[in-house]
C-alpha positions as CSV (number, residue, x, y, z in Angstrom):
1,M,-36.3,32.2,-60.1
2,P,-35.8,29.8,-57.1
3,K,-37.4,26.5,-57.3
4,K,-40.6,26.4,-54.9
5,D,-40.3,24.1,-52.0
6,P,-43.5,21.7,-52.1
7,L,-43.1,20.8,-48.4
8,R,-43.7,24.3,-47.2
9,K,-47.5,23.8,-47.9
10,K,-47.4,20.0,-46.6
11,R,-47.6,18.5,-43.1
12,I,-45.2,16.1,-41.6
13,F,-46.0,13.6,-38.9
14,V,-42.9,12.1,-36.9
15,G,-43.4,9.3,-34.3
16,F,-42.5,8.1,-31.8
17,N,-40.6,8.7,-28.7
18,S,-39.5,5.3,-27.5
19,A,-35.8,5.6,-28.7
20,G,-33.8,8.4,-30.0
21,S,-36.2,11.3,-28.7
22,A,-33.7,13.7,-27.9
23,G,-32.3,13.7,-31.5
24,I,-35.8,13.6,-33.1
25,Y,-37.0,16.5,-30.9
26,A,-33.9,18.6,-32.0
27,F,-34.1,18.2,-35.8
28,T,-37.8,18.7,-35.7
29,R,-37.3,21.8,-33.7
30,E,-35.1,23.1,-36.2
31,L,-37.6,22.5,-39.0
32,K,-40.3,24.1,-37.0
33,R,-38.1,27.2,-36.8
34,R,-37.6,27.3,-40.6
35,G,-41.5,27.3,-41.0
36,Y,-42.2,23.8,-41.7
37,Q,-45.4,22.2,-40.5
38,I,-43.8,19.3,-38.6
39,D,-45.1,17.5,-35.4
40,F,-43.3,14.9,-33.1
41,Y,-45.6,12.6,-31.4
42,G,-44.9,10.4,-28.3
43,I,-46.8,7.4,-27.0
44,K,-46.6,7.8,-23.1
45,K,-43.9,9.3,-21.1
46,T,-40.4,7.6,-21.1
47,H,-37.7,7.7,-18.5
48,F,-35.8,10.2,-20.9
49,D,-38.4,12.8,-20.3
50,M,-38.0,14.5,-23.5
51,P,-40.8,17.0,-24.8
52,V,-42.9,16.1,-27.6
53,D,-45.5,18.2,-29.6
54,F,-48.3,15.7,-28.9
55,L,-48.2,13.2,-26.0
56,L,-50.8,10.3,-26.6
57,E,-51.8,8.3,-23.4
58,F,-53.5,5.0,-24.3
59,S,-55.2,2.3,-21.8
60,N,-53.1,-0.3,-20.2
61,S,-55.7,-2.9,-21.7
62,P,-54.5,-4.3,-24.9
63,W,-57.9,-4.5,-26.5
64,R,-58.9,-0.8,-25.3
65,S,-55.4,0.5,-26.4
66,F,-55.8,-1.1,-29.8
67,F,-59.3,0.6,-30.5
68,Q,-57.8,3.9,-29.1
69,R,-55.1,3.8,-31.3
70,V,-57.0,2.9,-34.3
71,R,-59.5,5.9,-33.8
72,Y,-56.7,8.3,-33.2
73,F,-54.7,7.3,-36.3
74,F,-57.9,7.9,-38.3
75,K,-58.6,11.2,-36.7
76,V,-55.2,12.5,-37.7
77,L,-54.9,10.3,-40.9
78,F,-55.8,13.2,-43.5
79,R,-53.8,15.8,-41.3
80,Y,-50.3,14.8,-42.7
81,D,-48.8,14.2,-46.2
82,V,-45.5,12.7,-45.0
83,W,-45.3,9.9,-42.2
84,H,-41.9,9.5,-40.6
85,F,-41.7,6.5,-38.3
86,N,-38.8,5.7,-35.9
87,F,-37.9,2.5,-34.3
88,M,-40.5,0.4,-36.4
89,E,-43.4,1.7,-34.2
90,V,-46.6,2.6,-35.8
91,F,-50.1,3.3,-34.2
92,F,-51.5,-0.5,-34.5
93,F,-51.1,-3.5,-36.6
94,Y,-48.1,-2.6,-38.7
95,P,-49.0,-4.1,-42.0
96,L,-52.2,-2.7,-41.9
97,N,-51.2,0.7,-40.7
98,L,-48.7,0.9,-43.5
99,F,-50.9,-0.3,-46.2
100,I,-53.5,2.4,-45.4
101,L,-51.0,5.1,-45.8
102,K,-49.7,3.5,-48.9
103,I,-53.0,3.2,-50.7
104,L,-53.9,6.9,-49.8
105,G,-50.8,8.2,-51.3
106,K,-49.1,9.3,-48.3
107,K,-45.3,9.3,-48.4
108,I,-43.6,6.9,-45.8
109,V,-40.1,7.7,-44.5
110,V,-38.6,5.0,-41.9
111,T,-35.6,5.5,-39.5
112,F,-34.0,2.3,-38.3
113,R,-32.4,3.2,-34.9
114,G,-30.6,0.2,-33.5
115,I,-32.0,-2.8,-31.6
116,D,-35.2,-2.4,-33.4
117,V,-33.8,-4.0,-36.4
118,Q,-30.6,-5.5,-35.3
119,T,-30.7,-9.5,-35.4
120,D,-27.0,-10.3,-36.2
121,L,-23.5,-9.1,-35.5
122,E,-22.0,-9.8,-38.8
123,F,-18.4,-8.7,-37.6
124,L,-18.0,-11.4,-35.2
125,P,-15.9,-14.2,-36.7
126,K,-17.1,-17.6,-35.8
127,R,-13.5,-18.9,-35.3
128,L,-13.2,-16.6,-32.7
129,F,-15.6,-18.4,-30.6
130,E,-14.1,-21.7,-31.3
131,K,-11.2,-20.7,-29.0
132,I,-13.1,-18.9,-26.3
133,P,-15.4,-20.8,-23.9
134,S,-18.9,-19.7,-24.6
135,S,-19.2,-18.8,-20.8
136,D,-16.7,-16.0,-21.2
137,W,-18.7,-14.5,-24.1
138,P,-20.7,-11.2,-23.2
139,E,-24.3,-12.0,-22.8
140,Y,-25.3,-10.3,-26.2
141,Y,-22.6,-12.4,-28.0
142,R,-24.1,-15.6,-26.5
143,I,-27.5,-14.6,-27.6
144,Q,-26.2,-14.3,-31.2
145,F,-24.2,-17.3,-31.5
146,L,-26.1,-19.7,-29.5
147,R,-29.3,-18.2,-31.3
148,K,-31.2,-18.0,-28.1
149,N,-33.6,-15.5,-29.9
150,F,-34.2,-17.5,-32.9
151,W,-38.1,-16.8,-33.0
152,P,-38.1,-13.1,-31.8
153,N,-35.4,-12.3,-34.3
154,L,-37.5,-14.0,-37.3
155,L,-40.5,-12.0,-36.3
156,K,-38.0,-8.8,-36.3
157,K,-36.8,-9.6,-39.6
158,V,-40.2,-10.2,-41.1
159,R,-41.4,-6.6,-39.3
160,R,-38.1,-5.2,-40.8
161,Q,-38.8,-6.2,-44.4
162,I,-42.4,-5.1,-44.4
163,F,-41.3,-1.7,-43.3
164,I,-38.7,-1.4,-46.0
165,W,-41.2,-2.6,-48.5
166,F,-43.7,0.0,-47.7
167,A,-41.2,2.9,-47.2
168,D,-40.4,5.6,-49.9
169,K,-37.2,6.1,-48.0
170,V,-35.0,4.2,-45.6
171,I,-32.7,5.9,-43.2
172,L,-30.3,4.3,-40.9
173,T,-28.8,6.1,-37.8
174,G,-25.3,4.6,-38.2
175,P,-23.3,2.0,-40.4
176,F,-23.7,-0.6,-37.7
177,L,-27.0,-1.1,-39.2
178,A,-26.0,-1.3,-43.0
179,G,-25.7,-5.3,-42.9
180,Q,-29.1,-5.8,-41.4
181,V,-31.3,-4.2,-44.1
182,S,-32.0,-5.1,-47.7
183,R,-31.8,-1.6,-48.7
184,Y,-31.4,1.9,-47.3
185,D,-31.3,5.4,-48.9
186,K,-29.1,7.2,-46.4
187,I,-27.3,7.3,-43.2
188,I,-28.1,10.2,-40.9
189,P,-26.4,10.5,-37.8
190,F,-28.0,11.4,-34.5
191,A,-28.9,15.1,-34.0
192,R,-28.4,17.1,-30.9
193,Q,-29.1,20.9,-30.2
194,M,-25.4,21.8,-29.9
195,K,-26.0,25.5,-28.7
196,E,-27.6,24.0,-25.6
197,L,-24.7,21.5,-25.0
198,I,-21.6,23.6,-25.8
199,S,-22.8,26.3,-23.4
200,Y,-23.6,23.8,-20.4
201,P,-21.9,24.5,-17.1
202,Q,-18.8,22.2,-16.6
203,K,-17.7,20.9,-13.2
204,E,-14.1,19.6,-13.4
205,S,-11.9,18.1,-10.7
206,K,-8.3,18.8,-10.6
207,T,-7.2,15.4,-9.0
208,K,-10.2,13.1,-9.2
209,I,-10.9,11.4,-12.5
210,R,-14.5,10.6,-12.8
211,I,-15.7,7.8,-15.0
212,L,-19.2,7.2,-15.7
213,H,-21.3,4.7,-17.7
214,V,-25.2,5.2,-18.1
215,P,-26.4,2.4,-20.2
216,S,-29.9,2.5,-22.1
217,D,-29.8,-1.3,-22.3
218,Q,-27.4,-3.1,-20.1
219,I,-26.9,-6.2,-22.4
220,V,-26.4,-4.2,-25.7
221,K,-23.9,-2.0,-23.9
222,G,-21.9,-4.6,-22.4
223,T,-22.7,-3.3,-18.6
224,A,-21.7,-6.5,-16.9
225,E,-18.1,-6.3,-18.5
226,I,-17.8,-2.4,-17.9
227,S,-18.9,-3.0,-14.2
228,Q,-16.3,-5.7,-13.4
229,A,-13.6,-3.7,-15.0
230,F,-14.7,-0.8,-12.9
231,K,-14.5,-2.8,-9.5
232,S,-11.0,-4.1,-10.4
233,L,-9.7,-0.4,-11.2
234,A,-11.5,1.0,-8.3
235,Q,-9.1,-1.1,-6.2
236,K,-6.2,0.0,-7.9
237,Y,-7.1,3.8,-8.4
238,P,-9.3,4.6,-5.1
239,Q,-8.6,8.3,-5.7
240,H,-10.6,8.1,-8.9
241,S,-14.5,7.5,-9.4
242,F,-16.0,4.7,-11.1
243,E,-19.9,4.8,-11.6
244,V,-22.6,2.9,-13.2
245,L,-25.9,4.6,-13.1
246,P,-29.5,3.6,-14.3
247,P,-31.2,5.3,-17.3
248,L,-32.0,8.8,-16.1
249,P,-34.0,11.8,-17.4
250,R,-32.2,13.7,-19.7
251,Q,-31.4,16.9,-17.7
252,E,-30.3,14.7,-15.1
253,L,-28.2,12.7,-17.3
254,L,-26.5,15.9,-18.7
255,E,-25.8,17.1,-15.3
256,R,-24.0,13.8,-14.5
257,I,-22.2,13.8,-17.7
258,A,-21.1,17.5,-17.4
259,K,-19.6,16.4,-13.8
260,A,-17.7,13.4,-15.3
261,D,-14.4,13.3,-17.3
262,I,-14.5,10.0,-19.1
263,I,-17.8,8.5,-20.4
264,V,-18.1,4.8,-21.3
265,D,-20.8,4.4,-24.2
266,Q,-20.6,0.6,-24.9
267,V,-18.1,-2.1,-25.7
268,I,-20.3,-4.7,-27.6
269,I,-22.1,-3.4,-30.8
270,G,-19.4,-1.5,-32.5
271,W,-20.9,2.0,-32.9
272,Y,-21.5,4.9,-30.7
273,G,-24.9,6.2,-29.5
274,G,-26.8,9.4,-28.7
275,Q,-25.3,9.6,-25.2
276,A,-21.8,9.6,-26.6
277,V,-22.7,12.6,-28.9
278,E,-23.8,14.5,-26.0
279,A,-20.8,13.7,-23.9
280,M,-18.5,14.8,-27.1
281,A,-20.4,17.9,-27.3
282,L,-19.7,18.7,-23.6
283,G,-16.0,18.1,-24.3
284,K,-15.5,14.6,-22.7
285,I,-13.3,11.7,-23.7
286,V,-15.6,8.8,-24.8
287,M,-14.8,5.2,-24.9
288,A,-16.6,2.9,-27.1
289,F,-16.1,-0.1,-29.4
290,L,-15.9,1.2,-32.9
291,N,-15.8,-1.7,-35.8
292,P,-13.3,-0.6,-38.2
293,T,-15.6,-1.8,-41.2
294,Y,-18.3,0.8,-40.0
295,L,-15.8,3.5,-40.1
296,Q,-15.3,3.1,-43.9
297,L,-19.0,3.4,-44.5
298,V,-19.4,7.2,-43.1
299,P,-17.2,10.1,-44.6
300,F,-16.3,11.1,-41.0
301,G,-15.1,7.6,-39.9
302,K,-11.5,8.8,-39.7
303,E,-12.4,12.0,-37.8
304,I,-14.3,10.2,-34.7
305,P,-12.5,11.1,-31.4
306,I,-13.6,8.2,-29.5
307,W,-11.1,6.1,-27.4
308,N,-11.6,2.6,-29.3
309,T,-11.9,-0.3,-26.9
310,N,-13.8,-3.6,-27.0
311,C,-15.2,-6.0,-24.3
312,W,-12.1,-8.1,-23.8
313,S,-9.5,-5.1,-23.6
314,F,-11.5,-2.7,-21.9
315,E,-10.0,-2.8,-18.6
316,N,-6.4,-2.4,-19.9
317,D,-7.6,0.2,-22.4
318,L,-9.4,2.1,-19.6
319,E,-6.1,1.9,-17.3
320,T,-4.2,3.3,-20.0
321,L,-6.3,6.2,-20.5
322,I,-6.4,7.2,-16.8
323,K,-2.4,6.9,-16.8
324,I,-2.3,9.5,-19.6
325,F,-5.5,11.4,-19.0
326,P,-3.9,14.4,-17.4
327,Y,-1.7,14.7,-20.6
328,I,-4.1,14.5,-23.2
329,K,-7.4,15.7,-22.0
330,D,-7.2,19.3,-23.0
331,D,-6.4,18.6,-26.8
332,W,-8.9,15.6,-26.7
333,Q,-11.9,17.5,-25.1
334,K,-11.6,20.2,-28.0
335,K,-11.6,17.4,-30.6
336,S,-14.5,15.7,-29.2
337,S,-16.7,19.3,-29.0
338,R,-15.6,20.2,-32.5
339,F,-16.5,16.8,-34.1
340,A,-20.0,16.9,-32.2
341,Q,-20.8,20.2,-33.7
342,K,-19.6,19.3,-37.3
343,V,-21.3,16.2,-37.6
344,H,-24.3,15.9,-35.1
345,D,-25.6,19.7,-35.0
346,S,-29.4,19.5,-35.2
347,R,-29.2,22.3,-38.1
348,R,-27.1,19.8,-40.1
349,I,-29.3,16.8,-39.5
350,A,-32.4,18.8,-40.1
351,Q,-31.3,19.8,-43.7
352,K,-30.5,16.2,-44.2
353,Y,-34.0,14.9,-43.2
354,L,-35.6,17.9,-45.1
355,A,-33.8,16.5,-48.3
356,V,-35.3,13.1,-47.7
357,Y,-38.8,14.6,-47.1
358,Q,-38.6,16.3,-50.3
359,E,-37.3,13.3,-52.3
360,A,-39.9,11.1,-51.0
361,Y,-42.5,13.7,-51.6
362,E,-41.4,14.1,-55.3
363,K,-40.8,10.2,-55.8
């Protein structure tokens, strides 16, 4: 007889929507379709405008908001058996919130997503910065090496360690976070609903190459360096389009990506984000800085169809890509779409998270 799934009769809380909401929504929809009792919670609307199962609105007053959060937490406390927190966010004072769940025997899963836990860029050799004046460093690198964020980073490290200590399972969204944590159980990539993306209408230009950058965080993504290169190349190649846009609601973002040919994700942190996944699924050529060490930490590292670059070589790399774009675009677009479907499909990611929930519950 097949083994019974203990989660079928349990309820799973997933929160919140501050970061990675498109991916969280995608894999929780898949688990809902499979009959699992899983709910995705959001706290106030974000500029991504992604749907959630329960959108909570609390007061702008810190004290009123605190008591409202506490009251709502206790209202749903006994409704859920597994609690999955993202981006190090909980309802209220995190050590107490996590402690209450722990003493009541609830299972806690934590997913670290990026800047919520990242305090150091371990891949940057110090000797590099002995040769390059600090004024030439990207701002995010200056913050790292000049230790401008000492106290905020210290508090982040303490918060991170407390989450790890209480968690039954610790998940990373990418290998770029492996050096930031004292332990983790699995790396589970960003999820996307591929059926929606691969059928999205495309709008290509036969003569004009459209290059787009839509940063979620300008400092982390290296937008200053990208913008500078865009301005320089726009003078050389006025027939092409170079555009930097502010964060957009997801549907508007997808429309803009669908019209573009090349998507620049980031040139700073060494890994790619959720927007790059959507661009690949739509068959676009993505540019990003991929740290070679990180590629070795995931089984698909050698397959990633991303045009590798960095903040210092970006302008030359983009110019090279523009020159050869007509000759490589068809094959590269197919590789991009195939990779996104193989690695980031919400059905695959849902299965991975289901295994994590089951392991946590049986722990």
